[in-house]
N, C-alpha and C positions, 0 to 999 in steps of 0.2 A: 398619594399622587397617582393619577391615572395617566397612561401613555396616550399619545396622539393616535387617532384611528388611521388605518390603511384600508380603504374600501375596494372590494373586488367588483369586477363586472358581473353581470347576470350569468349564472350557471358556471362561473369560474371557480366556485368553491368545491366542486365535486372531488378534485384530486385530494384536497386537504381532508375532506370528510371521509375519504377512503383510506386515510392513513399516511399519505405523503406529507413531506415537510417543506416543500419548495413552492414559492409563488414566482411565476415568471412575469417579466415587465409588461408583456402584452395582456396579462390577466388583471391588471390594476385599472380601476376606474380613475384615470388621471384628471377627469373633469371634477370629480368629487374630492379626490386626494392626490394632487399633483406629486409625482415622485420627486420633482425638483425642489419641493418644499422640505424634504428630509435630508439630514446630514448622513453621510456614510456611517453605518453602524448604529444608527439611532434605534432605540426600542420603540415598537409600535404595538397597538392592538389591532389585530386583523379582523375585519368585518365582511360579511357577505353583502351582496347588493341590497338586501333587505334590512341590513343593519344588525343581523345576528352575529354575535361574537364567536369567532372561530379559534381564538387563542392569542398568545403573545409571541412576537417575532422580533427579529432585527432586520433592518432594511439597508439596501445599498442602491441608490438610484443610478449608479454607474455600471451595474452588473446586469447581465441577462437574467440571472436568478435574482430577482429584486428583493425577495424576503425569504428568510428561513425560520421556520417555526421552532420556538424554544419550548412552548408549553401549550396545551389545549385549554388551559385555564387563563383567566385574566389575572395578571400579576400586578399588584398594586405597589409600584415604586421600586427603587433600586435595591432596597433591602430584601424584597421578595425575590428579585432576580438572583441576588447573591445566595439566598437560601436555597433556591432551586439548583444553582450550580453545585453547591455543596452536596445536596441529596443525590444528584446525578453522578458526581464523582465517587461518592460513597457506594452507590450501587455498582459502578464500574469496578471499583476496587474489590468489592465482595465477590464478584464473579471470578476475577482473576485469582484471588486467593483460594477459591474453591478448585480451580482448574489446575494450578501449577504449584509445584513444590518449592520452587525457588523464585525470587522476585526478578524474573527476566521475561518480559512480555509487553505487548501493547496494552497499556492501561486504559486509554481512551481512544475509541475509534469513531470520532465525529458523529454523524447522524445515527449510526448504529447504537451509540450510547446516549442519544438524546442531546448531544452537544455539537451541533453542526459547526464545521470550520475549525475544530480542535482535534489534534492528534497528540497523544502523550505516550512515549515509549519509556519503559523502565529498565534500567541497567543496575540492578542492585540498589545502592543508595543514591544513584544519579537518575534524574528525570530529564528527558529531552522533549521539548514542546515544539510542535509545528502549528502555527496559526495561519489559516489560509483565507479568512474573510475579515472584512472591516468590522462586522459586528462582534466577532470573537476577539478581535484586537482591542476593542474598547472595553471588553470584559476581562482582559488578560490579568489585570491586577487582582481581581476577585478570584479568578481561577488559581493563581499562584498562592494566594492566602489560604484557600481551601486545601490545596495540595500540601502545603506546609503543615496544616493542622492534621490532615488525615494520614499522610505518608511519612512525614518528618524526614524528608530527604536531606542528604548532605549538600546536594547542589541541584540547581534547576537551570537548564540551558534552553534558550529559544533559538531554533534554527529558522532564519529569515530568508531562506533561499528557495522556498517551494514555488512550483509553477503556478499554483492557484493565486498567489499573492498578486501577481501581475494582472490577472483578470479582474481582481477586486480593486485595483488602483493602489495597492499597498507597496511600500518600498521594499526592495530586496537588498540584502547585504550580508555581512558577516554574522556569525553566531554571537548571541548576547547572553551573558551570564546574569540570570535574574535573582539567584539566591545562592549563597555559599560559594563553594569552589567546585568546578567541574574540570577534571583532568582531560588531556587530549584524547586519551583512550579509556574505554569502558570495558566491562566484562560481560559475556553472555555464556551461560551454561545451557547446553542443548545436547540431548542424546548421549550423555555421559562424557561429552567433550567440553573443553574450555576454549572460548574464542576471545581474542583481544580485538576490539573493534574501534574505529575512529569515530569520536562523537562530534567534534567541531567541524570536520570537513569531509566526512564519509558520505556515501550515498544514503538517500533518505535521512534517517536519524542516526545512521551508523550500522543498521542491521535490518534484515528482511524477516521480521517475525511471522509474516503471513504464510510463508512457505514451510513452516515447521512440520505440520503433519505430512506434507508431501515428501519432505526430506526423510522423514521416518519411514515412509512407504518404500523409498528408494532402496533401503537396506535389503529388502527381499530379493532384489534383482542382481546384486553385485558380487556375490560370493565367488572368488577366484577369477573375477572378470577384469578385462582391460577397459577402463572407463575414461571418457572424455567429458570434461566439465567446461562448457563454453560459457562466457560471461561469468567467470567464477567469483569475481569480487574478492572477498577475504577467505573464501574456501568453504562456505557452508555446505554446499552439495558435495564437493570433491572429498572433503575430509570425512564427512559422514560415510561416503562410499568406502574410503580406505579403512575406517574403523570397523565397518561391517564385513571386511574380508576381501575387498578388491585387491587383485594382484598388483595392479599398476593404475595410477590416476594421472592424467595430463590435464592441467588447469590452464585455461586461456583467458586473458583479460588485456584490455588496452592500457590499463593504469599500472604504472610501475609501483606506485605507492600501495595499491591494493595487493599486488603480487608480493611485495615485501611483507605485508601483514599476513598474507596467506602462508608464506614460508615460515614466519615466526609461529603462526598457529599450528602448522604441521609439526614443527620441532617441539613445541610445548606439549603436544599430545602424543609424542613418540611415533609419528607417522611419516617423518621426512624421507625415509628410505624408499617409500612406495609412492611418493607424490613428486611430480615434476611440474614446472610452470613454463609458460611461453607467453611473452608479451607481444601484443599486436591486435589489430582489428580482427574481430572474430570471423567476419566473412572472408577476409584474406587468409587468415591462418587455416580455417577449415578448408578453403579451396586448395591451399598448398598441401595440406595433409592428404586430400583426395588425390591430387596429382602424383603424390609420392607413393600412392598405393596403400596408405595406412587404413586399417580397419579396427573398430572397437566393438566390444561386446555390449556396451551400454554408452549411449550418448545422451547427455542432459544439457538442454539449452534453456536458459532463463534470461531472455534479453530485456532491455528496458522497453518501455511502452513506445511502440512505433506509431501509434495512433493517439496522440494527445488531444487533438481536436477533430471534429467530424470532417473538416475539410482535408485532414490528413489521411482519410480512409483509403483512397486508391493507392497512394504511395506506400502507406503502411502495410496494406495487404500484400503488395509486391515484395516488400522487404521480408515479411513473414514467410511468404511462399519460397523465396530464394533461400532463406536460412534453413527452413525445414527440408527443402530438397537437398541441400548440401549435407545436412545432418543425417538424413536417411541413407544417403550414399556411403556415409562413413560407418554405418552400422553393418557389422558382419551378418551374413544370412542367419536368421533365427535369433538375432540379437534384439536389443530393446532401445527405443527412443522415448525419452521423457521430455516432452515439449510444453513450454509454458508461455502464456501471454498475460500481461497485467494491464492491457488496454481496455478500459471500461467501455470504449466505443466499439469494441469488437465483441458482438454477442456470441454466446456459447455455440449456437448452431453454425455461425459463420466460421468460428475457429475449427470446428470439426470438418467443415467443408474445405477449408484451406489445406488441412492435412490430406484429405482425399485428393485434392487437386495437385498437391505436391508429389504424391505417390504415383499417380497415373502415368506420367511420361517416363517414369523410371522402370515401369513394369514390375513394381513391388507390390506385394500384398500386405496390407496393414491391418493388424488386429488391435482394436482398442480394448485394453484390459481393465483399466481403471480411470476414473476422472477425479481430479482433485480441485479443491477450492481453498480460499483462505481459511485459516484456523479460527477457532471459537473466540479468540481474543480480538477478532475482527467481525463482530456480530452484524447481522443484516436485519433490515426491516422488511417484512413481507410486501409492503406497499411500494418499496423502492428497489425493483429488480436491477436498475442500472448500477447499484452499489455492489452487485455481485461481480466484481471486476476480474478476479484471478481465475484463470482457467489452466488446468494442467491435464495433459493426456499421457498416460502410460501405454505405450504401444509396442507390439511385437512386429518386427520387420522381416518379411519372408520373401 
């Protein structure tokens, strides 16, 4: 069975031919193949204006990204699509098994693993899925079947609260157990520490695997230091600092539940004596610390994305500027700032520039020592630079 064609306008196939996976709605020849004729998530065969086959994709007429390429080959029917999903999942698993000694990692990273709209994080015997597109939602049963065959997990949980689901017209709601049993909390082993993380209601899928290599680099800066961890969540940055020899760590977060988990993690790793927590809005807490004359040898800030849409750019930049300015003032002379942004609408060059702009009015000299990005379990495609979303700057403040 062949899939219905989706015809592109003249010259609008160049991005796909260069390696990109997205087709935007204004690139579709709606006279030849009206988008309204397709159901959200329907599998299609993408064609150039001349009828040359470009590959197999799924489509959503409600989305600005009208189609996402699954394969550059013609897939002949649902069985061929299911076989493709299994191959891609097997490839993804093989990479992570090569990279990591324990089964705690991002198993599938959407386009980076050739599975647009799908994220799978692994917590030992538990898998947590995040499906953000209508096409992957229709393929979810086939994904689950392949995961059960390849990974044999004790439980699979679908988190249906992602921001992207709204843009695709998908319902949002509570987490859904798709297979077996999934406890409220899972386990992550990182840097010799054991973390208890919330799976059903935590941020993202419960953990930020993308920052793993950057947290490892933090260890070089914290021996004997007084450390401030802003937006600490369940303690990934702060506890790594304490384990690496920090004399004192103050962890700040707005969530009482996250701080309770942080304290539990500090205790289970024997670090509670050197770790303190403070609940409150990070901007307000950092401002109060500044007014009180507090200073830290290392300040790490890893905020949520302030720029989720392009129209949020101006307000988001102001938030990043204000936050980094506060953080820089809290760094003792000669100390270090570790600043992060996960906004993919904030390019790397603009991120560096906002650090410059934050430092100038303070009469501080900023030395950028290292730059960090997401770890290798979050692979990138060379033709999709917009997927390089995580930016981390290790800076010395003088």
